[in-house]
N, C-alpha and C positions, 0 to 999 in steps of 0.2 A: 404217758406220752401225749394223751389228749390235753392235759393241763399245760404242758410245755408248749404245745401248738397254740392253745388258747392264749397263753401269755405272750407269745410272739405276735399274735394277731392284735392284741390290745396295746402293745408297746407303742405303735404309732399314735394311738389315741392319747396316751399319757404324754408323749412328746408334744403332741399338738396342743394339749391343754397348757403345758409349760410355755410353749411359743405364744399362745394366746395371751397369757399373763404378761410375758415380756413385751409383746406388742402393745398391750393396753398401757403398760407402764411408760413405754416410749412415747405413745400418743399423748399421754398426760404431760410428760416432760416437754414435748413440742408445744402444747397449749400454754404451759407456764412460760416458756421462752417467748412465745408470741405476745403474751401479756406484758412481759418485761420490755420487749422491744417497743410495743405500743406506748407504754408508760414513759419510757425514756425519750421516744420521739415527741411526745407531748411536752415533756420538760424542755427539750431543745427548742421547740416552737415557742414555749412560754418565755424562754430566755431571749430568743430572737426578738420578741415583741416588747421587751422591757424598754421603758422610756430612757433609761440611763445608758443604753447601748449607743456607741458612737455611730453617727450617720455618715456615710461616705458621700463626699461632695464630688460630683462629676468633674473630671479633669484635674482634681487636686491629688497630689501625691500623699498617701498616708503611710506612715511607718508601719512595718510589720509588728503585730502584737507579740510580746515576748512569750515564749512557751512557758506554761505553768511549771513552777518548780516542783519536781517530783518528791523532794524531801521537805517541803513546806510543813508537813504535818509533824515533823520531829520537834518543833518548837513547843515546849511544855505550856507556855502561856496560851497558845491556841486551844489546847485541850481543856485548860481551866475555864475558858470562855464558853465551852459547850454546856448546855443545860437540857434536862429532860423536857420534851415538848417541842424542841426545835424541829424544823422541817429538814428533810434530806438535803434540799438545795442549800439551806443555811449551813449545814455541816460541811458540805463539799466546798462552799464558798470560803469557809473558815480554814479547813484543813487541806484543801486541794482534792484532786481526784483520788479515790482509794486505789491501792495496788490490786485489790480484787474484791469481789462481792459474792455472797452466797445466800441462798434461801434456806431457812431452817425453822421448822415448826411454825410456819406462817409468818415468820419475821425475816426481814432483809438485814444482813450483817455487812457493814462496810469494813473491810479489813485493810489495815495499814501495816506494812512490814518492810524491814530493811535488813539485809544480810550484813552481819558484822563478822568479818573473818570467815573461817571455814567451819566454825563450830557453834555459832550462835546467831541470833537475830533479835532485832528490836521490833516488837509488835504490839499493836493496840487495835481496838475495834469499837464500832458504834452500832448498836442494835436499834432497828426501827420497826415499829408496828404501825400500820396505817399511815405510813410516811411521816411518822413522828418519833423522835428519839425516846427510847425507853431505858436504855442502858449504855453507859460509857465506860470503857475499859482503857484507861490511859496506857500509853506504851510502857512496856517493861522489857528488860533484857531476858531472853529465854534461850 
């Protein structure tokens, strides 16, 4: 009976340790997201400061910029133009924005996918380490 009572008393401590581990993991994830937001904000600022960016003339009417084609990356020629060592911005300039991104083993993976029918999709990816292309997987039907 004493063992059962002791086990009941120690149960909250075990749960607390698990919660502590989960909290630590979530805190690390928040830090990673903050770094990504900071990095992307810097990239946006760099793009805004580019000299080839059109300058608005006060009082002049400027046409709206066309929305980037979400299926631009489907063009095989664009994938053939990618090379290891390219920057992330060069990849996005060539293929357009990825459909999603993920971090895996210290690398950023730009994912490009397009659903084809109800049973398959076309997908490719570009893996970057230190903002430089290390692996290119051209789109394949999956």
